[in-house]
Backbone atoms as SQL, in Angstrom:
CREATE TABLE atoms (id INTEGER PRIMARY KEY, chain TEXT, resi INTEGER, resn TEXT, atom TEXT, x REAL, y REAL, z REAL);
INSERT INTO atoms VALUES
  (1, 'A', 1, 'MET', 'N', -9.253, -28.482, -65.954),
  (2, 'A', 1, 'MET', 'CA', -8.620, -27.564, -65.028),
  (3, 'A', 1, 'MET', 'C', -7.425, -26.852, -65.674),
  (4, 'A', 2, 'HIS', 'N', -6.642, -27.601, -66.472),
  (5, 'A', 2, 'HIS', 'CA', -5.485, -26.994, -67.122),
  (6, 'A', 2, 'HIS', 'C', -5.902, -25.857, -68.054),
  (7, 'A', 3, 'ASN', 'N', -6.935, -26.116, -68.857),
  (8, 'A', 3, 'ASN', 'CA', -7.404, -25.080, -69.779),
  (9, 'A', 3, 'ASN', 'C', -7.883, -23.849, -69.026),
  (10, 'A', 4, 'TYR', 'N', -8.583, -24.067, -67.899),
  (11, 'A', 4, 'TYR', 'CA', -9.066, -22.941, -67.108),
  (12, 'A', 4, 'TYR', 'C', -7.895, -22.136, -66.542),
  (13, 'A', 5, 'ALA', 'N', -6.860, -22.817, -66.079),
  (14, 'A', 5, 'ALA', 'CA', -5.686, -22.124, -65.534),
  (15, 'A', 5, 'ALA', 'C', -4.996, -21.290, -66.612),
  (16, 'A', 6, 'ILE', 'N', -4.814, -21.869, -67.791),
  (17, 'A', 6, 'ILE', 'CA', -4.178, -21.125, -68.893),
  (18, 'A', 6, 'ILE', 'C', -5.058, -19.955, -69.308),
  (19, 'A', 7, 'ARG', 'N', -6.354, -20.217, -69.401),
  (20, 'A', 7, 'ARG', 'CA', -7.303, -19.146, -69.761),
  (21, 'A', 7, 'ARG', 'C', -7.238, -18.008, -68.748),
  (22, 'A', 8, 'SER', 'N', -7.221, -18.323, -67.464),
  (23, 'A', 8, 'SER', 'CA', -7.139, -17.295, -66.426),
  (24, 'A', 8, 'SER', 'C', -5.841, -16.509, -66.530),
  (25, 'A', 9, 'LEU', 'N', -4.758, -17.213, -66.770),
  (26, 'A', 9, 'LEU', 'CA', -3.459, -16.565, -66.920),
  (27, 'A', 9, 'LEU', 'C', -3.487, -15.558, -68.066),
  (28, 'A', 10, 'LEU', 'N', -4.088, -15.947, -69.188),
  (29, 'A', 10, 'LEU', 'CA', -4.095, -15.092, -70.373),
  (30, 'A', 10, 'LEU', 'C', -5.150, -13.992, -70.348),
  (31, 'A', 11, 'THR', 'N', -6.145, -14.108, -69.484),
  (32, 'A', 11, 'THR', 'CA', -7.175, -13.068, -69.432),
  (33, 'A', 11, 'THR', 'C', -6.998, -12.120, -68.253),
  (34, 'A', 12, 'HIS', 'N', -5.985, -12.335, -67.436),
  (35, 'A', 12, 'HIS', 'CA', -5.700, -11.447, -66.306),
  (36, 'A', 12, 'HIS', 'C', -4.278, -10.902, -66.419),
  (37, 'A', 13, 'THR', 'N', -3.970, -10.317, -67.571),
  (38, 'A', 13, 'THR', 'CA', -2.600, -9.865, -67.835),
  (39, 'A', 13, 'THR', 'C', -2.430, -8.360, -67.655),
  (40, 'A', 14, 'HIS', 'N', -3.489, -7.669, -67.311),
  (41, 'A', 14, 'HIS', 'CA', -3.452, -6.210, -67.137),
  (42, 'A', 14, 'HIS', 'C', -2.902, -5.522, -68.393),
  (43, 'A', 15, 'GLY', 'N', -3.256, -6.077, -69.552),
  (44, 'A', 15, 'GLY', 'CA', -2.851, -5.462, -70.815),
  (45, 'A', 15, 'GLY', 'C', -1.421, -5.722, -71.241),
  (46, 'A', 16, 'THR', 'N', -0.715, -6.633, -70.564),
  (47, 'A', 16, 'THR', 'CA', 0.688, -6.871, -70.909),
  (48, 'A', 16, 'THR', 'C', 0.870, -7.890, -72.030),
  (49, 'A', 17, 'ILE', 'N', -0.184, -8.624, -72.380),
  (50, 'A', 17, 'ILE', 'CA', -0.103, -9.590, -73.479),
  (51, 'A', 17, 'ILE', 'C', -1.128, -9.212, -74.531),
  (52, 'A', 18, 'ALA', 'N', -0.646, -9.055, -75.762),
  (53, 'A', 18, 'ALA', 'CA', -1.533, -8.751, -76.881),
  (54, 'A', 18, 'ALA', 'C', -0.972, -9.385, -78.145),
  (55, 'A', 19, 'ASP', 'N', -1.865, -9.909, -78.979),
  (56, 'A', 19, 'ASP', 'CA', -1.493, -10.480, -80.275),
  (57, 'A', 19, 'ASP', 'C', -0.415, -11.555, -80.126),
  (58, 'A', 20, 'ALA', 'N', -0.555, -12.390, -79.104),
  (59, 'A', 20, 'ALA', 'CA', 0.475, -13.375, -78.760),
  (60, 'A', 20, 'ALA', 'C', 0.427, -14.612, -79.645),
  (61, 'A', 21, 'LYS', 'N', 1.603, -15.150, -79.887),
  (62, 'A', 21, 'LYS', 'CA', 1.750, -16.458, -80.520),
  (63, 'A', 21, 'LYS', 'C', 2.138, -17.416, -79.402),
  (64, 'A', 22, 'ILE', 'N', 1.205, -18.267, -79.004),
  (65, 'A', 22, 'ILE', 'CA', 1.409, -19.186, -77.890),
  (66, 'A', 22, 'ILE', 'C', 2.008, -20.482, -78.413),
  (67, 'A', 23, 'LYS', 'N', 3.106, -20.908, -77.806),
  (68, 'A', 23, 'LYS', 'CA', 3.747, -22.182, -78.137),
  (69, 'A', 23, 'LYS', 'C', 3.648, -23.075, -76.912),
  (70, 'A', 24, 'ILE', 'N', 3.180, -24.283, -77.099),
  (71, 'A', 24, 'ILE', 'CA', 3.062, -25.240, -76.010),
  (72, 'A', 24, 'ILE', 'C', 3.928, -26.442, -76.359),
  (73, 'A', 25, 'ASP', 'N', 4.647, -26.920, -75.357),
  (74, 'A', 25, 'ASP', 'CA', 5.506, -28.078, -75.549),
  (75, 'A', 25, 'ASP', 'C', 4.676, -29.226, -76.115),
  (76, 'A', 26, 'GLY', 'N', 5.112, -29.774, -77.224),
  (77, 'A', 26, 'GLY', 'CA', 4.390, -30.862, -77.880),
  (78, 'A', 26, 'GLY', 'C', 4.147, -32.047, -76.973),
  (79, 'A', 27, 'ASN', 'N', 5.034, -32.260, -75.996),
  (80, 'A', 27, 'ASN', 'CA', 4.850, -33.358, -75.054),
  (81, 'A', 27, 'ASN', 'C', 3.699, -33.089, -74.093),
  (82, 'A', 28, 'ASP', 'N', 3.298, -31.845, -73.952),
  (83, 'A', 28, 'ASP', 'CA', 2.259, -31.473, -72.986),
  (84, 'A', 28, 'ASP', 'C', 0.873, -31.324, -73.597),
  (85, 'A', 29, 'THR', 'N', 0.721, -31.554, -74.887),
  (86, 'A', 29, 'THR', 'CA', -0.593, -31.341, -75.493),
  (87, 'A', 29, 'THR', 'C', -1.651, -32.260, -74.893),
  (88, 'A', 30, 'LYS', 'N', -1.290, -33.488, -74.551),
  (89, 'A', 30, 'LYS', 'CA', -2.266, -34.375, -73.909),
  (90, 'A', 30, 'LYS', 'C', -2.565, -33.898, -72.496),
  (91, 'A', 31, 'THR', 'N', -1.536, -33.433, -71.789),
  (92, 'A', 31, 'THR', 'CA', -1.718, -32.932, -70.434),
  (93, 'A', 31, 'THR', 'C', -2.674, -31.747, -70.427),
  (94, 'A', 32, 'PHE', 'N', -2.469, -30.814, -71.345),
  (95, 'A', 32, 'PHE', 'CA', -3.296, -29.604, -71.380),
  (96, 'A', 32, 'PHE', 'C', -4.573, -29.786, -72.182),
  (97, 'A', 33, 'ARG', 'N', -4.724, -30.904, -72.836),
  (98, 'A', 33, 'ARG', 'CA', -5.927, -31.209, -73.615),
  (99, 'A', 33, 'ARG', 'C', -6.301, -30.065, -74.556),
  (100, 'A', 34, 'LEU', 'N', -5.330, -29.638, -75.334),
  (101, 'A', 34, 'LEU', 'CA', -5.574, -28.539, -76.272),
  (102, 'A', 34, 'LEU', 'C', -5.824, -29.076, -77.680),
  (103, 'A', 35, 'GLN', 'N', -6.731, -30.038, -77.799),
  (104, 'A', 35, 'GLN', 'CA', -7.010, -30.598, -79.105),
  (105, 'A', 35, 'GLN', 'C', -7.618, -29.553, -80.043),
  (106, 'A', 36, 'ASN', 'N', -8.327, -28.584, -79.494),
  (107, 'A', 36, 'ASN', 'CA', -8.992, -27.593, -80.313),
  (108, 'A', 36, 'ASN', 'C', -8.449, -26.199, -79.991),
  (109, 'A', 37, 'ALA', 'N', -7.310, -25.870, -80.575),
  (110, 'A', 37, 'ALA', 'CA', -6.657, -24.593, -80.305),
  (111, 'A', 37, 'ALA', 'C', -7.509, -23.410, -80.767),
  (112, 'A', 38, 'ALA', 'N', -8.242, -23.579, -81.864),
  (113, 'A', 38, 'ALA', 'CA', -9.086, -22.484, -82.369),
  (114, 'A', 38, 'ALA', 'C', -10.171, -22.128, -81.350),
  (115, 'A', 39, 'TYR', 'N', -10.768, -23.141, -80.729),
  (116, 'A', 39, 'TYR', 'CA', -11.776, -22.896, -79.696),
  (117, 'A', 39, 'TYR', 'C', -11.160, -22.151, -78.513),
  (118, 'A', 40, 'PHE', 'N', -9.999, -22.612, -78.060),
  (119, 'A', 40, 'PHE', 'CA', -9.328, -21.984, -76.928),
  (120, 'A', 40, 'PHE', 'C', -8.995, -20.525, -77.238),
  (121, 'A', 41, 'ARG', 'N', -8.475, -20.267, -78.434),
  (122, 'A', 41, 'ARG', 'CA', -8.139, -18.897, -78.848),
  (123, 'A', 41, 'ARG', 'C', -9.393, -18.031, -78.846),
  (124, 'A', 42, 'ARG', 'N', -10.479, -18.562, -79.352),
  (125, 'A', 42, 'ARG', 'CA', -11.736, -17.805, -79.411),
  (126, 'A', 42, 'ARG', 'C', -12.246, -17.470, -78.012),
  (127, 'A', 43, 'VAL', 'N', -12.200, -18.436, -77.095),
  (128, 'A', 43, 'VAL', 'CA', -12.682, -18.213, -75.733),
  (129, 'A', 43, 'VAL', 'C', -11.863, -17.129, -75.046),
  (130, 'A', 44, 'VAL', 'N', -10.543, -17.211, -75.150),
  (131, 'A', 44, 'VAL', 'CA', -9.678, -16.201, -74.515),
  (132, 'A', 44, 'VAL', 'C', -9.911, -14.839, -75.156),
  (133, 'A', 45, 'ASN', 'N', -9.962, -14.785, -76.476),
  (134, 'A', 45, 'ASN', 'CA', -10.152, -13.505, -77.156),
  (135, 'A', 45, 'ASN', 'C', -11.539, -12.915, -76.930),
  (136, 'A', 46, 'ASP', 'N', -12.542, -13.745, -76.629),
  (137, 'A', 46, 'ASP', 'CA', -13.866, -13.218, -76.273),
  (138, 'A', 46, 'ASP', 'C', -13.797, -12.483, -74.937),
  (139, 'A', 47, 'GLU', 'N', -13.049, -13.051, -73.978),
  (140, 'A', 47, 'GLU', 'CA', -12.920, -12.424, -72.661),
  (141, 'A', 47, 'GLU', 'C', -11.980, -11.232, -72.669),
  (142, 'A', 48, 'CYS', 'N', -10.924, -11.332, -73.452),
  (143, 'A', 48, 'CYS', 'CA', -9.884, -10.299, -73.486),
  (144, 'A', 48, 'CYS', 'C', -9.446, -10.116, -74.945),
  (145, 'A', 49, 'PRO', 'N', -10.190, -9.312, -75.709),
  (146, 'A', 49, 'PRO', 'CA', -9.968, -9.196, -77.153),
  (147, 'A', 49, 'PRO', 'C', -8.514, -8.880, -77.538),
  (148, 'A', 50, 'GLY', 'N', -8.059, -9.593, -78.571),
  (149, 'A', 50, 'GLY', 'CA', -6.739, -9.330, -79.127),
  (150, 'A', 50, 'GLY', 'C', -5.580, -9.966, -78.377),
  (151, 'A', 51, 'THR', 'N', -5.868, -10.861, -77.444),
  (152, 'A', 51, 'THR', 'CA', -4.796, -11.463, -76.651),
  (153, 'A', 51, 'THR', 'C', -3.993, -12.487, -77.443),
  (154, 'A', 52, 'ILE', 'N', -4.674, -13.425, -78.105),
  (155, 'A', 52, 'ILE', 'CA', -3.985, -14.516, -78.804),
  (156, 'A', 52, 'ILE', 'C', -4.161, -14.393, -80.309),
  (157, 'A', 53, 'ARG', 'N', -3.046, -14.474, -81.022),
  (158, 'A', 53, 'ARG', 'CA', -3.092, -14.540, -82.480),
  (159, 'A', 53, 'ARG', 'C', -3.132, -15.993, -82.935),
  (160, 'A', 54, 'GLU', 'N', -2.253, -16.842, -82.356),
  (161, 'A', 54, 'GLU', 'CA', -2.231, -18.244, -82.743),
  (162, 'A', 54, 'GLU', 'C', -1.694, -19.104, -81.600),
  (163, 'A', 55, 'ILE', 'N', -2.066, -20.374, -81.644),
  (164, 'A', 55, 'ILE', 'CA', -1.576, -21.356, -80.683),
  (165, 'A', 55, 'ILE', 'C', -1.031, -22.526, -81.481),
  (166, 'A', 56, 'SER', 'N', 0.162, -22.969, -81.115),
  (167, 'A', 56, 'SER', 'CA', 0.745, -24.123, -81.786),
  (168, 'A', 56, 'SER', 'C', 1.627, -24.886, -80.805),
  (169, 'A', 57, 'THR', 'N', 2.045, -26.056, -81.232),
  (170, 'A', 57, 'THR', 'CA', 2.947, -26.850, -80.404),
  (171, 'A', 57, 'THR', 'C', 4.369, -26.712, -80.941),
  (172, 'A', 58, 'ALA', 'N', 5.329, -26.989, -80.080),
  (173, 'A', 58, 'ALA', 'CA', 6.732, -26.926, -80.454),
  (174, 'A', 58, 'ALA', 'C', 7.486, -28.011, -79.696),
  (175, 'A', 59, 'ASP', 'N', 8.583, -28.436, -80.247),
  (176, 'A', 59, 'ASP', 'CA', 9.437, -29.425, -79.607),
  (177, 'A', 59, 'ASP', 'C', 10.348, -28.702, -78.625),
  (178, 'A', 60, 'SER', 'N', 10.186, -28.993, -77.333),
  (179, 'A', 60, 'SER', 'CA', 10.948, -28.266, -76.320),
  (180, 'A', 60, 'SER', 'C', 12.453, -28.485, -76.450),
  (181, 'A', 61, 'SER', 'N', 12.859, -29.592, -77.009),
  (182, 'A', 61, 'SER', 'CA', 14.297, -29.821, -77.159),
  (183, 'A', 61, 'SER', 'C', 14.897, -28.947, -78.254),
  (184, 'A', 62, 'LYS', 'N', 14.046, -28.341, -79.078),
  (185, 'A', 62, 'LYS', 'CA', 14.525, -27.487, -80.170),
  (186, 'A', 62, 'LYS', 'C', 14.094, -26.033, -80.029),
  (187, 'A', 63, 'ASN', 'N', 13.285, -25.736, -79.018),
  (188, 'A', 63, 'ASN', 'CA', 12.755, -24.377, -78.866),
  (189, 'A', 63, 'ASN', 'C', 13.302, -23.753, -77.582),
  (190, 'A', 64, 'VAL', 'N', 14.203, -22.786, -77.731),
  (191, 'A', 64, 'VAL', 'CA', 14.850, -22.193, -76.560),
  (192, 'A', 64, 'VAL', 'C', 13.882, -21.394, -75.692),
  (193, 'A', 65, 'MET', 'N', 12.812, -20.868, -76.264),
  (194, 'A', 65, 'MET', 'CA', 11.860, -20.107, -75.459),
  (195, 'A', 65, 'MET', 'C', 11.093, -21.033, -74.506),
  (196, 'A', 66, 'ILE', 'N', 10.753, -22.226, -74.954),
  (197, 'A', 66, 'ILE', 'CA', 10.088, -23.172, -74.060),
  (198, 'A', 66, 'ILE', 'C', 11.070, -23.632, -72.987),
  (199, 'A', 67, 'GLN', 'N', 12.332, -23.826, -73.356),
  (200, 'A', 67, 'GLN', 'CA', 13.349, -24.186, -72.366),
  (201, 'A', 67, 'GLN', 'C', 13.506, -23.073, -71.328),
  (202, 'A', 68, 'LEU', 'N', 13.493, -21.823, -71.782),
  (203, 'A', 68, 'LEU', 'CA', 13.587, -20.682, -70.861),
  (204, 'A', 68, 'LEU', 'C', 12.388, -20.645, -69.922),
  (205, 'A', 69, 'ALA', 'N', 11.192, -20.854, -70.466),
  (206, 'A', 69, 'ALA', 'CA', 9.984, -20.869, -69.627),
  (207, 'A', 69, 'ALA', 'C', 10.084, -21.960, -68.567),
  (208, 'A', 70, 'ASP', 'N', 10.577, -23.140, -68.947),
  (209, 'A', 70, 'ASP', 'CA', 10.756, -24.223, -67.974),
  (210, 'A', 70, 'ASP', 'C', 11.737, -23.820, -66.877),
  (211, 'A', 71, 'MET', 'N', 12.805, -23.123, -67.246),
  (212, 'A', 71, 'MET', 'CA', 13.796, -22.691, -66.260),
  (213, 'A', 71, 'MET', 'C', 13.201, -21.659, -65.299),
  (214, 'A', 72, 'VAL', 'N', 12.415, -20.722, -65.815),
  (215, 'A', 72, 'VAL', 'CA', 11.794, -19.694, -64.978),
  (216, 'A', 72, 'VAL', 'C', 10.810, -20.330, -64.004),
  (217, 'A', 73, 'VAL', 'N', 9.977, -21.234, -64.502),
  (218, 'A', 73, 'VAL', 'CA', 9.017, -21.915, -63.628),
  (219, 'A', 73, 'VAL', 'C', 9.757, -22.713, -62.563),
  (220, 'A', 74, 'GLY', 'N', 10.858, -23.353, -62.940),
  (221, 'A', 74, 'GLY', 'CA', 11.662, -24.092, -61.967),
  (222, 'A', 74, 'GLY', 'C', 12.228, -23.180, -60.894),
  (223, 'A', 75, 'ALA', 'N', 12.688, -21.993, -61.284),
  (224, 'A', 75, 'ALA', 'CA', 13.233, -21.032, -60.315),
  (225, 'A', 75, 'ALA', 'C', 12.139, -20.532, -59.373),
  (226, 'A', 76, 'ILE', 'N', 10.962, -20.258, -59.911),
  (227, 'A', 76, 'ILE', 'CA', 9.844, -19.813, -59.064),
  (228, 'A', 76, 'ILE', 'C', 9.480, -20.927, -58.084),
  (229, 'A', 77, 'HIS', 'N', 9.380, -22.134, -58.581),
  (230, 'A', 77, 'HIS', 'CA', 9.058, -23.271, -57.704),
  (231, 'A', 77, 'HIS', 'C', 10.099, -23.417, -56.606),
  (232, 'A', 78, 'ARG', 'N', 11.366, -23.324, -56.967),
  (233, 'A', 78, 'ARG', 'CA', 12.447, -23.473, -55.976),
  (234, 'A', 78, 'ARG', 'C', 12.361, -22.383, -54.905),
  (235, 'A', 79, 'SER', 'N', 11.953, -21.174, -55.301),
  (236, 'A', 79, 'SER', 'CA', 11.878, -20.067, -54.341),
  (237, 'A', 79, 'SER', 'C', 10.799, -20.286, -53.277),
  (238, 'A', 80, 'TYR', 'N', 9.868, -21.190, -53.539),
  (239, 'A', 80, 'TYR', 'CA', 8.791, -21.498, -52.591),
  (240, 'A', 80, 'TYR', 'C', 9.076, -22.745, -51.758),
  (241, 'A', 81, 'LYS', 'N', 10.290, -23.274, -51.843),
  (242, 'A', 81, 'LYS', 'CA', 10.645, -24.493, -51.118),
  (243, 'A', 81, 'LYS', 'C', 11.524, -24.142, -49.922),
  (244, 'A', 82, 'PRO', 'N', 10.936, -23.872, -48.756),
  (245, 'A', 82, 'PRO', 'CA', 11.731, -23.452, -47.592),
  (246, 'A', 82, 'PRO', 'C', 12.725, -24.504, -47.110),
  (247, 'A', 83, 'ASP', 'N', 12.530, -25.761, -47.506),
  (248, 'A', 83, 'ASP', 'CA', 13.465, -26.800, -47.092),
  (249, 'A', 83, 'ASP', 'C', 14.764, -26.788, -47.908),
  (250, 'A', 84, 'LYS', 'N', 14.822, -25.969, -48.962),
  (251, 'A', 84, 'LYS', 'CA', 16.029, -25.839, -49.781),
  (252, 'A', 84, 'LYS', 'C', 16.854, -24.666, -49.276),
  (253, 'A', 85, 'ASN', 'N', 18.154, -24.880, -49.116),
  (254, 'A', 85, 'ASN', 'CA', 19.041, -23.839, -48.567),
  (255, 'A', 85, 'ASN', 'C', 19.089, -22.586, -49.436),
  (256, 'A', 86, 'ASP', 'N', 18.890, -22.748, -50.747),
  (257, 'A', 86, 'ASP', 'CA', 19.025, -21.609, -51.644),
  (258, 'A', 86, 'ASP', 'C', 17.692, -20.953, -52.021),
  (259, 'A', 87, 'CYS', 'N', 16.614, -21.279, -51.324),
  (260, 'A', 87, 'CYS', 'CA', 15.310, -20.708, -51.688),
  (261, 'A', 87, 'CYS', 'C', 15.307, -19.186, -51.564),
  (262, 'A', 88, 'ARG', 'N', 16.025, -18.644, -50.576),
  (263, 'A', 88, 'ARG', 'CA', 16.072, -17.184, -50.408),
  (264, 'A', 88, 'ARG', 'C', 16.810, -16.519, -51.559),
  (265, 'A', 89, 'LEU', 'N', 17.821, -17.186, -52.086),
  (266, 'A', 89, 'LEU', 'CA', 18.553, -16.663, -53.246),
  (267, 'A', 89, 'LEU', 'C', 17.618, -16.538, -54.443),
  (268, 'A', 90, 'TYR', 'N', 16.856, -17.595, -54.698),
  (269, 'A', 90, 'TYR', 'CA', 15.906, -17.556, -55.811),
  (270, 'A', 90, 'TYR', 'C', 14.843, -16.493, -55.567),
  (271, 'A', 91, 'ARG', 'N', 14.362, -16.387, -54.335),
  (272, 'A', 91, 'ARG', 'CA', 13.336, -15.395, -53.995),
  (273, 'A', 91, 'ARG', 'C', 13.874, -13.992, -54.234),
  (274, 'A', 92, 'ALA', 'N', 15.121, -13.747, -53.846),
  (275, 'A', 92, 'ALA', 'CA', 15.724, -12.423, -54.030),
  (276, 'A', 92, 'ALA', 'C', 15.872, -12.096, -55.518),
  (277, 'A', 93, 'LEU', 'N', 16.266, -13.073, -56.313),
  (278, 'A', 93, 'LEU', 'CA', 16.421, -12.851, -57.752),
  (279, 'A', 93, 'LEU', 'C', 15.086, -12.550, -58.433),
  (280, 'A', 94, 'LEU', 'N', 14.031, -13.151, -57.926),
  (281, 'A', 94, 'LEU', 'CA', 12.710, -13.015, -58.546),
  (282, 'A', 94, 'LEU', 'C', 11.834, -11.955, -57.886),
  (283, 'A', 95, 'ALA', 'N', 12.282, -11.381, -56.774),
  (284, 'A', 95, 'ALA', 'CA', 11.438, -10.510, -55.943),
  (285, 'A', 95, 'ALA', 'C', 10.776, -9.381, -56.720),
  (286, 'A', 96, 'LYS', 'N', 11.510, -8.715, -57.567),
  (287, 'A', 96, 'LYS', 'CA', 10.944, -7.575, -58.291),
  (288, 'A', 96, 'LYS', 'C', 9.731, -8.010, -59.122),
  (289, 'A', 97, 'ARG', 'N', 9.866, -9.134, -59.814),
  (290, 'A', 97, 'ARG', 'CA', 8.764, -9.617, -60.652),
  (291, 'A', 97, 'ARG', 'C', 7.639, -10.231, -59.832),
  (292, 'A', 98, 'LEU', 'N', 7.982, -10.959, -58.796),
  (293, 'A', 98, 'LEU', 'CA', 6.958, -11.608, -57.989),
  (294, 'A', 98, 'LEU', 'C', 6.091, -10.598, -57.247),
  (295, 'A', 99, 'ASN', 'N', 6.659, -9.454, -56.903),
  (296, 'A', 99, 'ASN', 'CA', 5.924, -8.440, -56.143),
  (297, 'A', 99, 'ASN', 'C', 5.222, -7.414, -57.024),
  (298, 'A', 100, 'ASP', 'N', 5.426, -7.477, -58.329),
  (299, 'A', 100, 'ASP', 'CA', 4.771, -6.571, -59.272),
  (300, 'A', 100, 'ASP', 'C', 3.290, -6.915, -59.334),
  (301, 'A', 101, 'ARG', 'N', 2.418, -5.930, -59.272),
  (302, 'A', 101, 'ARG', 'CA', 0.975, -6.192, -59.297),
  (303, 'A', 101, 'ARG', 'C', 0.527, -6.853, -60.591),
  (304, 'A', 102, 'ARG', 'N', 1.317, -6.711, -61.649),
  (305, 'A', 102, 'ARG', 'CA', 0.992, -7.340, -62.927),
  (306, 'A', 102, 'ARG', 'C', 1.556, -8.756, -63.020),
  (307, 'A', 103, 'SER', 'N', 2.132, -9.229, -61.949),
  (308, 'A', 103, 'SER', 'CA', 2.761, -10.548, -61.938),
  (309, 'A', 103, 'SER', 'C', 1.763, -11.639, -62.250),
  (310, 'A', 104, 'SER', 'N', 2.240, -12.658, -62.938),
  (311, 'A', 104, 'SER', 'CA', 1.407, -13.820, -63.237),
  (312, 'A', 104, 'SER', 'C', 1.702, -14.953, -62.272),
  (313, 'A', 105, 'VAL', 'N', 2.271, -14.625, -61.128),
  (314, 'A', 105, 'VAL', 'CA', 2.487, -15.613, -60.077),
  (315, 'A', 105, 'VAL', 'C', 1.401, -15.381, -59.039),
  (316, 'A', 106, 'TRP', 'N', 0.536, -16.356, -58.894),
  (317, 'A', 106, 'TRP', 'CA', -0.572, -16.244, -57.966),
  (318, 'A', 106, 'TRP', 'C', -0.327, -17.167, -56.800),
  (319, 'A', 107, 'GLU', 'N', -0.439, -16.644, -55.592),
  (320, 'A', 107, 'GLU', 'CA', -0.230, -17.463, -54.404),
  (321, 'A', 107, 'GLU', 'C', -1.568, -17.938, -53.886),
  (322, 'A', 108, 'PHE', 'N', -1.671, -19.267, -53.691),
  (323, 'A', 108, 'PHE', 'CA', -2.884, -19.876, -53.165),
  (324, 'A', 108, 'PHE', 'C', -2.575, -20.439, -51.789),
  (325, 'A', 109, 'LYS', 'N', -3.531, -20.353, -50.909),
  (326, 'A', 109, 'LYS', 'CA', -3.333, -20.870, -49.548),
  (327, 'A', 109, 'LYS', 'C', -4.331, -21.949, -49.250);
């Protein structure tokens, strides 16, 4: 399921991702089951040519981009928690991106 979710994310970008170098937190490689990065790259590039150049792992404690991604995902998650007093603040900060048709935030019901 994880691979399918990542694949869907990378093949429905409306042309906003090309020739990407994908970094995945080294702690999450078992979670995402990305033992064969070359296969994953090939599958995504077959569906959406030129999307991925390479996939590798990185140590999140040393990679600020992975730390930033974690912070963004945390903010998006918080904006969907109506029981939190500050959810509207997070929603307002993210509104422009969340409402963009090219957004990679998909709402499921």
